[in-house]
Kinemage of the C-alpha trace (Angstrom):
@kinemage 1
@onewidth
@group {chain A} dominant
@subgroup {mainchain}
@vectorlist {calphas} color= white
{ca unk a 1} P -33.460 -0.219 9.084
{ca unk a 2} L -31.418 0.056 5.560
{ca unk a 3} L -29.358 3.527 5.572
{ca unk a 4} L -29.441 3.517 1.913
{ca unk a 5} L -33.111 5.789 2.732
{ca unk a 6} L -30.817 8.495 4.458
{ca unk a 7} L -28.676 11.141 3.213
{ca unk a 8} L -24.914 11.103 3.491
{ca unk a 9} L -25.527 13.522 6.642
{ca unk a 10} L -28.427 11.378 7.637
{ca unk a 11} L -26.077 8.229 7.756
{ca unk a 12} L -22.809 9.949 9.768
{ca unk a 13} L -25.759 11.492 12.090
{ca unk a 14} L -26.874 7.475 12.880
{ca unk a 15} L -23.531 6.327 13.441
{ca unk a 16} L -22.571 9.425 16.400
{ca unk a 17} L -25.957 8.767 17.587
{ca unk a 18} L -24.755 5.188 17.988
{ca unk a 19} L -21.271 6.650 19.624
{ca unk a 20} L -22.843 8.756 21.996
{ca unk a 21} L -24.960 5.707 23.535
{ca unk a 22} L -21.982 3.954 23.800
{ca unk a 23} L -20.729 6.699 25.663
{ca unk a 24} L -23.032 7.195 27.747
{ca unk a 25} L -23.097 3.446 28.742
{ca unk a 26} L -19.317 3.152 29.010
{ca unk a 27} L -19.911 6.130 32.069
{ca unk a 28} L -22.031 4.071 34.426
{ca unk a 29} L -19.556 1.164 33.304
{ca unk a 30} L -22.315 -0.696 31.464
{ca unk a 31} L -20.252 -2.724 29.350
{ca unk a 32} L -22.589 -5.010 27.399
{ca unk a 33} L -24.702 -1.639 26.300
{ca unk a 34} L -21.972 0.561 24.898
{ca unk a 35} L -20.408 -2.611 22.725
{ca unk a 36} L -23.702 -3.501 21.107
{ca unk a 37} L -23.993 0.485 20.357
{ca unk a 38} L -20.482 0.201 18.603
{ca unk a 39} L -21.201 -2.841 17.333
{ca unk a 40} L -24.720 -0.947 15.648
{ca unk a 41} L -22.601 2.191 14.724
{ca unk a 42} L -19.980 -0.521 12.830
{ca unk a 43} L -23.285 -2.024 11.018
{ca unk a 44} L -24.517 1.713 9.848
{ca unk a 45} L -21.182 2.297 8.576
{ca unk a 46} L -20.800 -1.235 7.166
{ca unk a 47} L -23.921 -0.591 5.180
{ca unk a 48} L -22.902 3.390 4.434
{ca unk a 49} L -19.438 1.466 2.656
{ca unk a 50} L -21.903 -1.186 0.623
{ca unk a 51} L -23.842 2.317 -0.656
{ca unk a 52} L -20.805 3.797 -1.540
{ca unk a 53} L -18.828 1.697 -2.932
{ca unk a 54} L -18.152 3.230 -6.377
{ca unk a 55} L -18.306 6.744 -4.461
{ca unk a 56} L -14.748 8.611 -3.519
{ca unk a 57} L -16.594 8.729 0.307
{ca unk a 58} L -15.236 4.922 0.861
{ca unk a 59} L -11.924 5.253 2.323
{ca unk a 60} L -13.152 8.149 5.287
{ca unk a 61} L -15.790 5.746 5.860
{ca unk a 62} L -13.564 2.663 6.091
{ca unk a 63} L -10.994 4.858 8.564
{ca unk a 64} L -13.635 5.780 10.606
{ca unk a 65} L -14.638 1.962 10.615
{ca unk a 66} L -11.347 1.285 11.925
{ca unk a 67} L -11.613 4.038 14.333
{ca unk a 68} L -14.963 3.062 15.904
{ca unk a 69} L -13.340 -0.658 15.959
{ca unk a 70} L -10.134 0.040 17.959
{ca unk a 71} L -12.308 1.916 20.410
{ca unk a 72} L -14.626 -1.694 20.521
{ca unk a 73} L -11.913 -3.783 20.588
{ca unk a 74} L -10.363 -1.909 23.520
{ca unk a 75} L -6.965 -1.134 21.880
{ca unk a 76} L -4.059 -0.851 24.162
{ca unk a 77} L -3.516 2.179 22.033
{ca unk a 78} L -6.649 3.726 20.455
{ca unk a 79} L -5.997 6.864 18.111
{ca unk a 80} L -8.878 8.527 18.695
{ca unk a 81} L -11.304 8.133 21.296
{ca unk a 82} L -14.881 7.952 21.140
{ca unk a 83} L -15.934 11.267 22.171
{ca unk a 84} L -13.964 12.791 19.189
{ca unk a 85} L -15.528 10.542 16.942
{ca unk a 86} L -18.950 11.143 18.409
{ca unk a 87} L -17.748 15.118 17.550
{ca unk a 88} L -16.852 14.371 14.141
{ca unk a 89} L -19.908 12.240 13.650
{ca unk a 90} L -22.114 15.354 14.899
{ca unk a 91} L -21.085 17.994 12.615
{ca unk a 92} L -23.189 15.875 9.566
{ca unk a 93} L -25.689 15.493 12.175
{ca unk a 94} L -26.080 19.206 12.264
{ca unk a 95} L -25.085 19.692 8.595
{ca unk a 96} L -28.446 17.520 8.594
{ca unk a 97} L -31.348 19.360 9.841
{ca unk a 98} L -29.922 22.847 8.144
{ca unk a 99} L -30.212 21.304 4.974
{ca unk a 100} L -33.516 19.773 6.154
{ca unk a 101} L -34.915 23.301 7.353
{ca unk a 102} L -34.691 25.010 3.764
């Protein structure tokens, strides 16, 4: 699925959905599926970077990608947990729904 056909709000919403899937899989100790969801989130973020290459949003996307990667790699010192990353993305998903109503 090409992310370029979605608004930036929808793209962040897709990232949040994958992070939410990872959280759900972690809760039932399905590590493989959790990692797969985080890989999909990272892939979406990579596509977002490509689409925003000449835009000011690129730094934000790259920082966020690093935070997701920390969780994927299960580093000993994770700066931001998945539930916090999901919350961040959900704000964009809400904005997307709000904008699509009008």
